[in-house]
C-alpha positions as CSV (number, residue, x, y, z in Angstrom):
1,M,-0.1,0.0,-0.2
2,S,0.9,3.7,-0.9
3,F,1.7,6.1,1.6
4,I,2.5,9.6,2.8
5,R,5.2,10.5,5.3
6,T,3.8,13.4,7.2
7,I,5.6,15.1,10.0
8,L,3.8,13.3,12.5
9,G,4.6,9.7,10.9
10,D,3.5,7.8,7.7
11,I,-0.8,7.5,6.9
12,P,-2.0,5.7,4.0
13,T,-2.6,7.9,0.7
14,D,-6.1,7.3,0.6
15,E,-6.7,8.8,4.0
16,I,-5.4,12.4,2.1
17,G,-8.0,15.1,1.1
18,V,-7.8,18.2,0.2
19,T,-4.2,19.2,-0.4
20,F,-2.1,22.9,-0.5
21,S,0.8,21.3,-2.7
22,H,3.1,24.1,-2.3
23,E,3.2,26.2,0.7
24,H,5.9,27.7,3.3
25,V,4.1,26.8,6.8
26,M,7.0,27.5,9.0
27,I,10.0,29.5,8.5
28,D,12.2,29.8,11.7
29,E,15.1,32.4,12.0
30,S,17.8,31.7,9.6
31,Y,19.9,33.4,7.0
32,V,16.9,33.2,4.5
33,T,15.0,35.2,7.0
34,F,17.8,37.9,7.8
35,Q,18.0,38.4,4.5
36,N,14.1,38.6,3.7
37,P,12.4,39.7,7.6
38,D,9.0,39.3,5.7
39,F,9.8,35.5,5.2
40,L,9.9,34.9,9.0
41,L,7.0,32.7,9.9
42,N,7.7,31.1,13.2
43,D,5.0,32.3,15.5
44,I,3.2,28.7,16.2
45,D,-0.1,30.5,17.4
46,K,-0.8,32.8,14.5
47,I,0.2,30.1,12.1
48,S,-2.2,27.6,13.8
49,Q,-4.7,30.1,13.9
50,E,-4.8,30.1,10.3
51,L,-4.4,26.5,9.6
52,V,-7.0,26.0,11.9
53,G,-9.4,28.2,9.5
54,L,-8.1,26.4,6.7
55,K,-8.7,22.8,8.5
56,E,-12.4,24.1,8.6
57,L,-13.0,24.7,5.1
58,G,-11.6,21.2,4.2
59,C,-8.1,21.2,4.0
60,S,-6.5,17.8,4.9
61,L,-2.7,18.4,3.8
62,M,-0.1,21.0,3.3
63,V,3.6,20.5,1.4
64,D,5.8,22.6,3.4
65,A,8.5,23.6,0.9
66,M,11.6,24.9,2.9
67,P,14.5,22.4,2.6
68,A,17.7,21.9,4.5
69,N,19.2,24.5,6.4
70,A,16.3,27.2,5.1
71,G,14.6,27.9,8.4
72,R,13.5,24.3,9.1
73,N,12.2,23.4,12.5
74,A,10.8,20.0,12.4
75,A,9.8,20.1,16.1
76,K,7.8,23.4,15.7
77,M,6.4,21.8,12.4
78,A,4.9,18.8,14.7
79,D,3.3,21.0,17.2
80,I,1.1,23.0,14.4
81,S,0.2,19.6,13.1
82,Q,-0.8,18.4,16.6
83,R,-2.6,21.6,17.2
84,T,-4.8,22.1,14.1
85,G,-5.1,18.6,12.3
86,V,-3.9,19.4,9.4
87,H,-1.1,17.0,8.2
88,L,2.4,18.4,6.8
89,I,5.0,17.1,4.6
90,G,8.5,17.8,5.8
91,C,11.4,18.6,2.9
92,T,14.3,17.9,2.5
93,G,16.8,19.1,-0.7
94,M,18.2,22.4,-1.5
95,H,16.9,25.8,-2.2
96,Q,17.9,28.2,-4.6
97,E,21.2,29.7,-4.2
98,I,20.5,33.0,-2.8
99,Y,18.9,31.6,0.3
100,Y,22.3,30.5,1.1
101,P,25.8,32.3,1.8
102,A,28.3,32.2,-0.6
103,S,30.7,30.0,1.8
104,H,28.2,27.4,2.6
105,W,28.6,23.6,2.5
106,R,26.5,23.0,-0.1
107,Y,29.3,24.1,-2.5
108,Q,31.9,21.9,-0.8
109,Y,30.1,18.8,-0.2
110,S,30.2,16.0,-2.9
111,E,27.3,14.3,-4.5
112,D,27.1,11.5,-2.1
113,Q,27.6,13.6,0.6
114,L,24.6,15.3,-0.1
115,T,22.9,12.4,-0.8
116,D,23.6,11.0,2.6
117,L,22.4,13.8,4.3
118,F,19.1,13.9,2.2
119,I,18.7,10.4,2.7
120,A,19.1,11.0,6.5
121,D,16.3,13.3,6.8
122,I,14.0,11.0,5.1
123,Q,14.6,7.5,7.0
124,T,16.4,8.5,10.1
125,G,14.9,12.1,11.2
126,I,15.1,16.0,10.5
127,D,18.3,17.3,12.2
128,T,17.5,19.1,15.3
129,F,19.8,22.0,14.3
130,D,19.0,22.0,10.7
131,Y,22.7,21.5,9.7
132,N,23.6,24.6,11.0
133,G,26.8,23.4,13.2
134,P,29.3,20.4,13.4
135,V,26.5,18.5,15.6
136,I,24.0,16.5,14.0
137,N,21.0,15.8,16.2
138,R,18.4,13.1,14.3
139,S,15.2,14.0,15.9
140,E,11.9,11.8,15.6
141,F,10.3,14.0,12.5
142,K,11.4,12.7,8.8
143,A,11.2,14.2,5.7
144,G,8.2,13.2,3.1
145,L,10.0,15.2,0.1
146,L,12.8,16.1,-1.5
147,K,13.4,19.4,-3.2
148,L,15.5,21.4,-5.5
149,A,15.5,25.0,-6.8
150,T,16.7,26.7,-10.3
151,G,16.3,30.1,-11.7
152,D,15.6,30.9,-15.3
153,E,19.2,30.5,-16.6
154,P,20.5,27.4,-17.6
155,F,22.2,24.9,-15.0
156,T,25.3,25.5,-13.5
157,L,27.6,22.6,-12.9
158,H,26.7,22.7,-8.8
159,Q,22.9,22.7,-9.6
160,Q,23.6,19.7,-11.8
161,K,25.1,18.2,-8.6
162,I,22.1,18.6,-6.6
163,F,20.0,17.2,-9.4
164,R,21.9,14.2,-9.1
165,A,21.8,14.2,-5.2
166,V,18.1,14.7,-5.3
167,V,17.4,11.7,-7.8
168,N,20.3,9.5,-5.7
169,A,18.1,10.0,-2.7
170,H,14.4,9.6,-4.1
171,R,15.8,6.3,-6.2
172,E,17.0,4.8,-2.5
173,T,13.9,6.1,-0.3
174,G,10.8,6.6,-3.1
175,A,10.7,9.8,-1.4
176,P,8.7,12.3,-4.1
177,I,10.4,15.3,-5.9
178,L,9.1,19.2,-5.5
179,T,11.1,21.8,-7.8
180,H,11.2,25.5,-7.8
181,T,11.2,27.1,-11.4
182,T,11.6,31.2,-10.6
183,N,9.4,32.2,-13.2
184,G,8.5,29.3,-14.7
185,N,11.4,28.8,-17.2
186,Q,13.9,25.9,-17.2
187,A,10.8,23.9,-16.2
188,L,11.3,21.6,-19.5
189,E,15.0,21.4,-18.9
190,Q,14.3,20.0,-15.3
191,A,11.7,17.7,-16.7
192,L,14.2,16.3,-19.1
193,L,17.2,16.0,-16.8
194,F,15.0,14.2,-14.4
195,D,14.0,11.5,-16.8
196,K,17.9,11.2,-18.0
197,L,19.0,10.8,-14.2
198,G,16.0,7.9,-13.8
199,A,13.3,9.5,-11.6
200,D,9.8,8.6,-11.9
201,L,8.3,11.3,-13.5
202,N,5.0,10.2,-11.8
203,H,6.5,11.8,-8.5
204,V,7.8,14.5,-9.4
205,V,6.0,17.9,-9.7
206,L,7.4,21.2,-11.0
207,S,6.4,24.4,-9.0
208,H,5.5,27.8,-10.2
209,T,5.2,27.1,-13.8
210,D,1.9,29.0,-14.1
211,R,4.3,32.1,-14.1
212,N,5.4,31.2,-17.8
213,K,3.0,32.5,-20.5
214,D,4.2,30.8,-23.5
215,L,1.5,27.7,-24.4
216,G,3.8,26.1,-26.5
217,Y,6.1,25.7,-23.7
218,H,3.5,24.1,-21.6
219,L,2.2,22.0,-24.0
220,E,5.8,20.4,-24.4
221,L,6.3,20.4,-20.9
222,M,3.0,18.6,-20.4
223,Q,3.9,16.0,-22.7
224,T,7.1,14.9,-21.0
225,G,4.5,13.5,-18.4
226,V,5.7,15.2,-15.4
227,S,3.1,17.0,-13.3
228,V,2.9,20.8,-12.4
229,E,2.1,22.9,-9.2
230,Y,-0.1,26.4,-10.2
231,D,0.4,29.4,-7.1
232,S,0.1,32.6,-9.1
233,A,-3.4,33.0,-9.4
234,F,-3.6,35.8,-6.4
235,R,-0.3,37.2,-7.5
236,W,-1.6,38.9,-10.7
237,K,-2.9,42.3,-10.5
238,N,-6.4,43.4,-11.4
239,D,-5.7,44.8,-14.7
240,Q,-3.7,41.8,-15.7
241,E,-4.9,38.8,-17.5
242,N,-5.2,36.2,-15.2
243,W,-2.7,33.4,-16.7
244,T,-3.3,30.9,-14.2
245,Y,-6.8,30.9,-15.0
246,W,-5.9,31.0,-18.7
247,L,-3.7,28.3,-18.4
248,L,-5.8,26.2,-16.5
249,E,-8.3,26.2,-19.3
250,K,-6.3,25.9,-21.9
251,L,-4.5,22.6,-20.3
252,L,-7.2,21.0,-18.0
253,F,-9.2,19.6,-20.2
254,A,-6.1,17.7,-22.1
255,Y,-4.0,17.2,-18.9
256,P,-6.0,16.4,-16.0
257,N,-3.7,14.3,-14.4
258,Q,-0.9,16.6,-14.3
259,I,-1.7,19.8,-12.6
260,T,-2.0,20.7,-8.8
261,V,-2.3,24.2,-7.0
262,G,-0.8,25.9,-3.9
263,M,-0.2,29.4,-2.6
264,D,3.3,29.5,-2.0
265,A,2.8,31.9,0.6
266,A,6.1,32.4,2.0
267,R,5.8,35.7,3.1
268,N,4.2,36.9,6.6
269,T,2.4,39.6,4.4
270,Y,0.2,37.1,2.8
271,W,-1.4,35.8,6.0
272,K,-4.4,37.1,7.7
273,S,-3.0,36.2,11.0
274,Y,0.0,38.4,10.6
275,D,-2.7,41.0,9.4
276,G,-1.5,40.4,5.7
277,K,-3.6,39.4,2.8
278,P,-5.3,37.9,0.9
279,G,-4.8,34.8,3.8
280,L,-4.1,31.2,2.9
281,D,-8.0,30.7,2.8
282,Y,-8.0,32.5,-0.7
283,L,-7.1,29.0,-2.6
284,L,-10.6,27.5,-0.8
285,T,-12.7,30.5,-1.3
286,N,-11.5,33.1,-4.0
287,F,-9.5,30.5,-6.5
288,V,-12.3,28.2,-6.1
289,E,-15.1,30.4,-6.9
290,G,-13.0,31.6,-10.1
291,L,-13.0,27.8,-11.1
292,T,-16.5,27.6,-10.9
293,E,-17.2,30.7,-13.2
294,R,-15.0,29.2,-15.7
295,G,-16.7,25.9,-15.7
296,L,-13.6,24.1,-14.1
297,H,-15.5,23.3,-10.9
298,P,-15.5,19.5,-12.2
299,F,-11.8,19.4,-12.0
300,F,-11.5,20.3,-8.3
301,N,-10.8,17.0,-6.8
302,K,-7.7,16.3,-9.5
303,L,-6.4,19.3,-8.6
304,F,-7.0,19.2,-5.2
305,I,-6.8,15.4,-4.2
306,E,-6.3,12.9,-6.7
307,N,-3.3,14.1,-8.4
308,P,-1.5,15.2,-5.0
309,Q,-2.2,11.6,-3.4
310,R,-0.4,10.3,-6.5
311,I,2.8,12.6,-6.7
312,F,3.3,13.1,-2.7
313,S,3.1,9.2,-2.0
314,F,6.4,7.1,-1.8
315,K,7.1,5.3,-4.7
316,E,8.0,1.9,-5.0
317,Q,11.9,1.3,-4.5
318,K,13.4,-0.6,-7.5
319,N,16.7,1.2,-8.3
320,A,18.7,2.6,-5.5
321,Y,21.7,4.9,-6.5
322,M,25.2,3.2,-6.9
């Protein structure tokens, strides 16, 4: 039986309902928040308040996309999940280079060393100190997801090393993969590289791709078989075309099994509990209303439940890395 690895333990895949497929539920003090103060999301009471509201709207699972040494705090995430009843998936892997200092260990570690760190997060437990110092203390809380990130430029040699380490860990553990694509660019290149490295594309989802407005590019991307995550519906200005809805209208009928949705609300200024807006409830209120207005509500279960169930479940482990 397939399962999803949440921060509180493994649960059968079919127990998961409505899913937010790319979020940042908890970002503790770190290099990330020192550089971007509005990324600080570590007030457990405020976070829990927001998630309780989502639970009442039907939210079952949220995928937290903050990977290694970027403000993770597995114990706080577990506390939030226990308080709210919302399942949370913790993350390992690496974020975009801008979220780490130039001297960071990610540039010094070998492919095998990175692979081993990611595997340990998934199989043993996330480091209590989030790899901030020479001491590693494995917690009881395991990562259920691997992440990597690229920008709008061709992949660097360092990024290619991260790709290999992530796919190694994916093949060894069966953990799913989620990526960051900045403005939706390099998504096709990500899919092709994952396929070349032997990743199971049924368990790979590329985020933020709705920021790219080239329909031909999207059609080529979908034909690879990879899944995508859209999270920009609330970001388009009122005087702009809402490209998220536009893409859904163009693609959902042909590729209903390959699209998921989220908020990627990493800034506290997006959270109502931090006196921001629109609030994470946007996805289950305004966004769903927009789907209904465009005749897309029949795809609700695909976007929010069925596709996430498949993508974020652990795949059968056949070929471990060498």
